[in-house]
Structures are given as C-alpha cells and as structure tokens.
C-alpha positions in Angstrom: -5.1 -5.0 12.6 -2.6 -4.8 15.5 -4.1 -6.0 18.8 -2.5 -5.6 22.2 -2.5 -8.2 25.0 -5.3 -6.4 26.6 -7.5 -6.6 23.6 -7.1 -3.0 22.5 -6.3 -1.8 19.1 -3.0 0.0 18.8 -1.6 2.6 16.4 2.1 1.3 15.5 3.0 3.7 12.8 4.6 7.2 13.0 5.5 10.0 10.5 8.9 8.2 10.2 7.0 5.4 8.3 6.3 7.6 5.3 7.0 5.7 2.2 6.0 2.2 3.8 3.0 0.1 3.0 0.6 0.4 6.0 -2.7 -0.6 7.0 -4.9 1.6 9.3 -8.3 1.7 10.8 -10.0 4.8 11.6 -13.5 5.9 12.9 -15.5 6.9 10.0 -18.7 8.0 11.9 -20.5 7.5 15.1 -24.0 6.2 14.7 -26.4 5.9 17.8 -23.3 6.3 20.0 -21.4 3.3 18.4 -18.4 4.1 16.1 -18.1 2.7 12.6 -14.8 1.9 11.2 -13.1 1.9 7.9 -9.8 0.2 7.0 -7.3 1.5 4.4 -4.3 -0.3 3.0 -1.8 1.5 0.7 1.5 3.5 0.9 1.7 6.2 3.5 2.9 9.1 1.2 2.7 11.9 3.8 1.9 12.7 7.4 1.6 16.5 7.8 -0.1 18.6 10.3 -2.2 15.9 11.7 -3.3 14.5 8.3 -2.1 11.2 6.8 -2.2 10.7 3.1 -2.4 7.0 2.0 -2.1 6.0 -1.7 -4.0 3.0 -2.5 -3.0 0.4 -5.1 -5.3 1.8 -7.7 -3.8 5.2 -7.1 -6.6 6.6 -5.1 -5.5 9.1 -2.5 -7.1 9.0 1.0 -6.7 11.7 3.6 -7.2 10.6 7.1 -7.2 12.8 10.3 -4.7 11.5 12.6 -7.2 12.0 15.5 -9.5 9.4 13.9 -7.0 6.6 14.0 -7.7 3.7 16.2 -5.0 1.3 14.8 -2.3 1.2 12.4 0.6 -1.1 11.4 3.3 -1.6 8.7 2.3 -4.5 6.4 4.5 -6.5 3.9 4.1 -6.2 0.2 1.4 -8.0 -1.4 2.5 -11.7 -2.0 4.1 -12.7 -5.2 1.7 -14.3 -8.0 1.3 -17.9 -7.5 0.2 -18.5 -11.1 1.3 -17.1 -14.5 4.5 -15.1 -15.2 6.3 -13.0 -12.7 7.7 -9.5 -13.5 9.2 -6.6 -11.6 7.6 -3.3 -12.1 10.7 -1.9 -13.9 11.1 -5.0 -16.3 7.4 -4.6 -17.4 7.7 -0.8 -17.7 10.7 -1.1 -20.0 9.0 -3.8 -22.2 6.0 -1.5 -22.3 7.9 1.5 -23.4 9.7 -0.4 -26.2 6.2 -1.4 -27.4 5.1 2.0 -27.8 8.0 4.1 -28.8 8.2 8.0 -29.2 9.4 9.9 -32.1 11.9 11.7 -29.9 13.1 11.3 -26.4 15.7 12.9 -23.9 17.0 11.8 -20.7 16.6 13.6 -17.5 18.7 11.7 -15.1 16.8 8.3 -14.9 13.7 9.9 -16.3 12.9 9.9 -19.9 11.1 12.6 -21.7 9.2 11.2 -24.6 7.3 13.0 -27.5 5.3 12.1 -30.6 3.4 15.0 -31.8 0.7 14.4 -29.4 -0.2 10.8 -30.7 -1.2 8.8 -27.5 -0.4 10.0 -23.8 2.0 7.0 -23.5 4.4 8.3 -26.3 3.9 11.9 -24.9 4.8 11.6 -21.4 7.6 11.3 -18.9 8.8 7.9 -18.0 10.2 8.3 -14.5 12.0 5.1 -13.8 14.5 6.4 -11.0 15.9 9.8 -9.9 15.9 12.8 -12.4 19.3 13.7 -10.9 18.1 17.2 -9.7 15.6 18.6 -7.1 12.0 17.6 -8.0 10.8 21.2 -8.6 13.7 21.7 -11.0 13.0 18.5 -12.8 9.3 19.4 -13.3 10.3 22.8 -14.6 12.5 21.2 -17.1 9.6 18.8 -18.0 7.1 21.6 -18.6 9.4 23.7 -20.6 10.4 20.7 -22.7 6.9 19.9 -23.6 6.0 23.7 -23.9 8.8 23.8 -26.7 7.0 21.2 -28.6 3.5 22.8 -28.1 2.4 19.8 -26.0 1.0 19.4 -22.6 3.3 18.1 -19.9 2.3 14.7 -18.6 4.2 12.4 -16.2 3.4 8.7 -16.2 3.3 7.2 -12.6 2.5 3.7 -11.4 0.9 2.5 -8.2 0.1 -1.0 -6.6 3.4 -3.0 -7.0 6.8 -3.3 -5.5 8.8 -0.5 -6.6 6.0 1.7 -7.9 5.8 5.5 -7.5 3.2 6.4 -4.9 5.5 8.9 -3.5 6.1 10.8 -6.8 2.3 10.8 -7.4 1.7 12.3 -4.0 4.4 15.0 -4.7 2.7 15.8 -8.1 -0.7 16.2 -6.6 0.7 18.4 -3.9 2.0 20.6 -6.6 -1.4 20.7 -8.4 -0.9 18.1 -11.1 -4.0 16.4 -12.1 -4.5 12.7 -12.7 -6.3 12.5 -16.0 -6.5 8.9 -16.7 -5.6 5.7 -15.2 -5.1 2.3 -16.7 -4.3 -1.2 -15.4 -1.3 -3.2 -16.6 -2.3 -6.8 -16.8 -0.2 -9.9 -17.3 -0.9 -13.5 -17.9 0.4 -16.7 -19.5 0.4 -16.7 -23.3 -0.4 -20.1 -24.2 -3.9 -20.2 -22.8 -4.7 -17.1 -25.0 -3.4 -18.9 -28.1 -5.3 -22.1 -27.1 -8.7 -20.3 -26.9 -11.3 -22.1 -29.2 -12.3 -19.0 -31.2 -14.1 -19.9 -34.3 -12.8 -16.9 -36.4 -9.3 -17.0 -35.4 -8.2 -18.7 -38.7 -9.8 -15.9 -40.7 -7.7 -13.4 -39.0 -5.2 -11.7 -41.4 -1.6 -10.9 -39.9 0.5 -8.2 -41.4 3.6 -6.0 -40.4 1.9 -2.8 -41.5 -1.5 -1.5 -40.7 -3.7 -0.7 -43.7 -6.2 2.1 -44.3 -9.0 -0.2 -42.9 -7.0 -1.0 -39.7 -6.4 2.6 -39.1 -10.0 3.5 -39.7 -11.2 1.0 -37.2 -8.5 2.1 -34.6 -10.2 5.5 -34.8 -7.7 7.6 -33.0 -5.9 8.8 -36.1 -5.8 12.3 -37.4 -2.5 11.9 -39.3 -2.2 8.4 -40.9 1.3 8.8 -41.8 2.3 9.7 -38.3 0.2 6.9 -36.7 1.7 4.4 -39.2 5.2 5.5 -38.3 4.5 5.3 -34.7 2.6 1.9 -34.6 5.2 -0.2 -36.7 8.0 0.7 -34.2 8.9 -2.2 -31.6 11.0 -5.3 -31.5 8.6 -7.4 -33.6 5.1 -5.9 -34.4 2.1 -7.6 -35.8 -1.3 -6.2 -36.9 -4.3 -8.4 -36.9 -7.6 -7.8 -38.7 -10.8 -9.8 -39.4 -12.3 -9.4 -43.0 -14.0 -5.9 -43.1 -12.1 -4.8 -40.1 -14.8 -6.0 -37.9 -12.0 -6.5 -35.4 -8.4 -5.5 -35.1 -5.4 -5.8 -32.8 -1.7 -5.1 -32.4 1.0 -7.4 -30.7 4.6 -6.5 -29.9 6.7 -9.6 -29.4 9.8 -8.8 -27.1 11.7 -11.7 -25.9 9.5 -13.7 -23.5 6.7 -10.9 -23.5 3.9 -10.4 -26.1 2.2 -7.1 -25.6 -1.4 -6.7 -26.8 -2.8 -3.3 -27.8 -5.5 -1.7 -30.0 -8.0 -4.5 -29.7 -10.9 -2.9 -31.2 -14.2 -4.4 -32.4 -16.8 -2.8 -34.6 -19.8 -1.9 -32.5 -22.2 -3.7 -34.7 -20.3 -7.0 -34.1 -19.6 -7.0 -30.4 -20.2 -9.9 -28.1 -19.5 -12.3 -31.1 -16.0 -13.4 -29.7 -14.3 -11.3 -32.4 -11.7 -9.8 -29.9 -10.9 -13.1 -28.5 -10.4 -14.4 -32.0 -7.8 -11.5 -32.9 -5.9 -12.1 -29.6 -5.9 -15.8 -30.2 -4.3 -15.3 -33.6 -1.7 -12.9 -32.4 -0.9 -15.0 -29.4 -0.3 -18.0 -31.7 2.2 -15.9 -33.8 3.9 -14.7 -30.6 4.2 -18.4 -29.4 5.9 -19.3 -32.7 8.5 -16.4 -32.0 9.3 -17.9 -28.6 7.2 -15.7 -26.3 5.6 -17.4 -23.2 4.1 -14.4 -21.3 1.6 -11.7 -22.1 0.8 -8.1 -21.0 -1.7 -5.5 -21.9 -3.0 -2.1 -20.8 -6.7 -1.3 -20.2 -8.3 1.8 -18.9 -10.0 1.3 -15.6 -13.4 2.7 -16.9 -13.8 0.0 -19.6 -15.8 -2.8 -18.0 -16.3 -4.7 -21.2 -12.5 -5.0 -21.8 -11.8 -5.7 -18.1 -14.3 -8.5 -18.1 -12.7 -10.0 -21.5 -9.3 -10.1 -20.0 -10.4 -11.6 -16.8 -11.8 -14.5 -18.8 -8.5 -14.9 -20.6 -6.6 -15.2 -17.3 -5.0 -11.7 -17.1 -4.6 -10.4 -13.6 -3.5 -6.9 -12.5 0.3 -6.2 -12.1 0.0 -2.5 -11.4 -1.8 0.6 -12.3 -0.5 3.6 -14.1 -1.7 7.1 -14.1 -1.1 10.1 -16.5 -0.7 13.3 -14.4 -0.9 16.6 -16.3 0.7 19.8 -15.3 -1.5 22.4 -13.7 -2.5 25.0 -16.3 
C-alpha cells in the first residue's frame, strides 16, 4: 500500500479513477480497540454516494464504504506470463468463439448475438467484444427482444481478470438487475507437455471427426442428438476422442496455433484412473501433428476435480468469464 514519508497510509485514488485497477485497504472491524484491515485488488467499477465497487479478477464484486478506506492506489496490470503461451483477451475470446459456434448470429455494433436453440450457454449468449454502437440500455433492450423472439433467455458473456476484460460492463449489468448465473475459468498452457504425458491408455483412445451415439450418451447434456451433433462438429478442425465403452470422452478444436479442449468427461465408475489425462494426451498429439503449439480450455469454477487435473497438466488461468442473465 501507499505510505507517506511520515509513515502514514494514504488514499491516492478518487472517483476519477473509475475503470482503473486499484489496490485498497479498509477497516473491516475494530476488535478490543484495534482496527482489523482487509486489502482488495481489482478494477474500480464505480464510486457513487460514498461507496466504491471493486470487481476482483474472479468477477466477485466488493462494495466498500469510502469512510472505511485507510489506503488506496492505482496498480499496474498483472505481469505477463513467464511460462507457456501468451495471448490477448480478444484473441483468445475469438478462438473460443470459433470452437463453439452458434446456429445463427447477428451483429450489434461490435457485439455478436448468438443462438443455438438453447444448446449450451456459450452458443446462446452475447459476445460483447467492443462497443454495441448504441447506448447500453438500448443495446440491452435489443438483446432481450432478440432472444425473446427465439423463446430463449437473454445472456451476456462477460470476462474479468485480464488486460482488456469487461469489469465495467459486468458492473453495469449488475446495476440493472442482471444476475451472474455461472462462472468459468479460461485456462491456457503449452500443448507439448499434454501430449508428452505418460498415459497408459492413450494408445487405446479412438479419434473421429463425428461423435457417435455412445459419445453423446457419455456427454450427457443432449436432448436433441441431431442438434448436438450439428453444433459439436462445427469448428476449424474438430476431433472427438473416446475410450472403449466410452469410459472417457473429449473434444478438441485445432485452430492455427491453438488447440481447445472441451467435453472431457469420465464415467463415474472409472474416475481417478487417469482416463481424462489419456483422452487429452491423445487429442494433444493429434493437434501437435496439425501444427498447434498452445492449448486452452474452459472449466467451471465449482469443479475442483477438473481444476486439479488441469493444474497438474500445466494450465494456468488467463481470465474468468461469467454468464449474466437478464432479470425476469
């Protein structure tokens, strides 16, 4: 925190710093006459009527009374990764969008409205990479009506935690009553180590261009197999992996230097046998053959088993995204 020459903490931020990344210290409580402090780092998304709103990198919004502040300063963006691939937020967002394509889309300025008959939130949400070209309230009205025309709930996908992400938009949505329904981390890592993993069952993994009925059955999120198959095969170069009996499955989309992993699912009776690792290793080897060198994936923040798996394979969080649903 900022300390003056006299040894005192000092608040060096003002409402004019909204939109910047800050670090603040506040008095959380007074115990036996002594103050207890809490530090918060994130994007200052508003400062209204004596209350600061700071959005942390995981998307959590923290409200802080101005009167409780004892120190505050602007801080630089998080340092660039020293290991593994580097990527901007926009590059990675566009790669992810190409890997999970909707059935229909429509531009709204720099936003893209996407729909796919309700199959996955990713393909049925707005991707807001830039300015919608009209005032926000008008844009959100257009969004809600567009999805209502398709009998779908209106979702906007908002990212936090990296340079160029959308903390300000998330705060504006919350202010208008939109609800963050689910959050997921986007993780990146080098591809070669995934392919080099010594997974005993990797050689038994079968790779195909189209998912069969067993694959869809293990995926388990399919009410309309024809729709799911039509959606899942779309992408620059799509591969489906399965072990015999569909004990474990996965999907990989190769797009230039990037290989994106998704739908890595293991039969509950065969968990902790290294099958997910085997599936990913087989997919990574195929992606390496096609010239990819970097990997990305998305994992929900409430899935500790998957988070531990990806930690072990060298994946690190790049940013977090959140699906905000319009207030009903």
